[in-house]
C-alpha positions in Angstrom: -32.1 -213.7 -4.9 -28.9 -212.6 -6.5 -27.4 -210.4 -3.9 -28.3 -208.9 -0.5 -26.6 -205.6 0.8 -27.0 -204.6 4.5 -25.3 -201.3 5.4 -25.8 -200.6 9.1 -26.5 -197.1 10.5 -25.8 -196.9 14.2 -27.2 -194.0 16.1 -24.5 -191.6 17.5 -25.3 -192.8 21.1 -25.1 -196.5 19.9 -28.6 -197.2 21.4 -30.4 -197.9 18.2 -29.6 -199.2 14.7 -31.1 -199.1 11.3 -30.2 -202.0 8.9 -30.8 -201.0 5.3 -31.7 -204.1 3.4 -31.4 -204.1 -0.4 -32.1 -207.5 -2.1 -31.5 -207.8 -5.9 -34.0 -210.2 -7.4 -33.6 -211.8 -10.8 -37.0 -213.2 -11.8 -38.9 -213.6 -15.0 -42.1 -214.1 -13.0 -45.1 -212.2 -14.2 -46.9 -212.4 -10.9 -46.3 -210.0 -8.0 -43.4 -211.0 -5.8 -42.8 -210.1 -2.1 -39.7 -210.3 0.0 -40.1 -211.3 3.7 -37.2 -209.9 5.8 -36.5 -211.1 9.3 -33.6 -209.9 11.5 -32.9 -212.3 14.4 -30.8 -211.2 17.4 -27.9 -213.3 18.5 -30.1 -215.1 21.0 -32.5 -216.1 18.2 -35.3 -213.7 19.0 -36.8 -211.6 16.2 -35.3 -208.1 16.4 -37.2 -206.7 13.4 -39.1 -207.9 10.4 -40.8 -206.6 7.3 -42.5 -207.8 4.1 -42.0 -205.6 1.0 -43.0 -205.9 -2.6 -40.3 -206.5 -5.3 -40.2 -203.5 -7.6 -38.0 -203.3 -10.6 -35.9 -206.3 -9.4 -35.3 -204.8 -5.9 -36.7 -205.5 -2.5 -35.7 -202.7 -0.1 -36.5 -201.9 3.6 -35.1 -200.4 6.7 -35.2 -202.6 9.8 -35.1 -200.7 13.1 -33.3 -202.3 16.0 -33.7 -201.0 19.6 -30.8 -201.6 22.0 -28.6 -203.4 19.6 -25.9 -205.9 20.8 -22.8 -204.2 19.4 -20.1 -206.0 17.5 -16.5 -205.2 18.6 -13.1 -206.0 17.2 -10.9 -208.6 18.8 -9.7 -207.4 22.3 -12.4 -204.7 22.6 -15.5 -206.7 23.4 -17.8 -209.4 22.0 -18.8 -210.2 18.4 -22.5 -210.8 18.5 -23.9 -211.5 15.0 -27.5 -211.0 13.9 -29.0 -213.3 11.3 -30.8 -211.7 8.4 -33.2 -214.0 6.6 -34.6 -213.1 3.2 -37.4 -215.1 1.6 -38.7 -214.4 -1.9 -42.4 -215.2 -2.1 -44.8 -215.6 -5.0 -48.3 -215.7 -3.5 -48.1 -218.3 -0.7 -45.1 -220.1 -2.2 -41.5 -219.5 -1.2 -39.4 -219.3 -4.4 -36.0 -218.7 -2.9 -34.4 -218.0 0.5 -31.0 -216.9 1.8 -29.5 -215.9 5.1 -26.5 -213.9 6.2 -25.0 -212.7 9.4 -24.5 -209.1 10.3 -22.5 -207.3 13.0 -24.2 -204.1 14.2 -21.4 -201.5 14.6 -20.3 -198.1 13.4 -16.8 -198.0 11.8 -15.4 -194.7 10.9 -12.0 -193.5 9.6 -11.0 -190.4 11.6 -9.0 -187.8 9.7 -8.6 -184.5 11.5 -6.2 -181.8 10.5 -3.0 -181.5 12.6 -0.3 -178.7 12.4 1.5 -181.0 10.0 -0.7 -183.5 8.2 -3.8 -185.2 9.6 -4.8 -188.0 12.0 -5.5 -191.4 10.5 -7.2 -193.9 12.8 -10.3 -196.0 13.0 -13.1 -195.7 15.5 -15.6 -198.5 16.3 -18.8 -197.6 18.1 -17.3 -194.2 19.1 -14.1 -195.7 20.5 -10.6 -195.3 18.9 -9.2 -198.7 17.9 -5.5 -199.7 17.6 -5.4 -201.6 14.4 -2.6 -204.0 15.0 -2.5 -206.6 12.2 -0.9 -207.9 9.1 -1.2 -208.3 5.3 -3.2 -211.4 4.3 -2.0 -213.0 1.1 -3.6 -216.1 -0.4 -3.1 -219.1 1.8 -2.0 -221.2 -1.2 -1.1 -220.5 -4.8 -3.7 -223.0 -5.8 -6.9 -221.5 -4.2 -8.9 -224.7 -4.5 -6.5 -226.3 -2.0 -7.5 -223.8 0.7 -10.0 -225.5 3.1 -12.2 -223.8 5.7 -10.1 -225.6 8.3 -6.9 -224.0 7.0 -8.6 -220.5 7.0 -9.8 -221.1 10.6 -6.3 -222.1 11.7 -4.7 -219.0 10.2 -7.4 -216.6 11.6 -7.1 -218.3 15.0 -3.4 -217.4 14.9 -4.2 -213.8 14.1 -6.5 -213.7 17.1 -3.9 -215.3 19.3 -1.4 -212.6 18.2 -3.9 -209.9 19.3 -4.6 -208.7 15.8 -7.6 -206.5 15.1 -7.3 -206.0 11.4 -6.1 -207.9 8.3 -5.4 -206.2 5.0 -6.4 -208.5 2.2 -3.8 -208.0 -0.5 -4.4 -211.1 -2.6 -3.3 -209.6 -5.9 -6.8 -208.8 -6.8 -8.3 -212.0 -5.2 -11.3 -211.9 -3.0 -11.3 -214.6 -0.3 -14.0 -217.2 0.2 -17.1 -216.5 2.2 -15.6 -218.8 4.9 -12.8 -216.2 5.4 -15.1 -213.2 5.8 -17.7 -215.1 8.0 -15.0 -216.3 10.3 -13.3 -212.9 10.5 -16.7 -211.5 11.6 -17.0 -214.3 14.3 -13.5 -213.6 15.6 -13.6 -209.8 15.6 -11.1 -209.3 12.8 -11.6 -206.1 10.7 -10.9 -206.7 7.0 -9.3 -204.0 4.9 -9.8 -205.2 1.3 -6.8 -203.9 -0.7 
């Protein structure tokens, strides 16, 4: 399993969601492969699951979720995260497995014409959000010295300062998975610059 993409489509009334799963598979196997997909709710119960064949290196499915627990930015509500489990199977054998967490929410940039210019604000789950925040630059010039504990301390400070968004400048750097995972847990929107 090389990569898993999970764009979320939330209904306009926010009462159902569709999680589009696309898993990229790199395999030289000559036998038929299947991908088992399971989406677990924040309480651990199974919200949706599917088993799909791998075709041309891809496993794709849409998982339907009724009454989703919505993810909200810091200060606007809770941050429940679903767990998506992907297992690559060849016959009865599990060849590879991965898991990731997903927040079910709809984020939109609203740009409406005004007499002079246009609006520019974000809406989460149909509610306008004030995006107070800051620029995030690398926590250290030597990226290998940045620990998960240091990232946690800095993001905790952002939450304590009532921030809802961080713009990752980074000079072309992508932060570690620890950064993005913790931002999801804490309700921090990330604008990757």
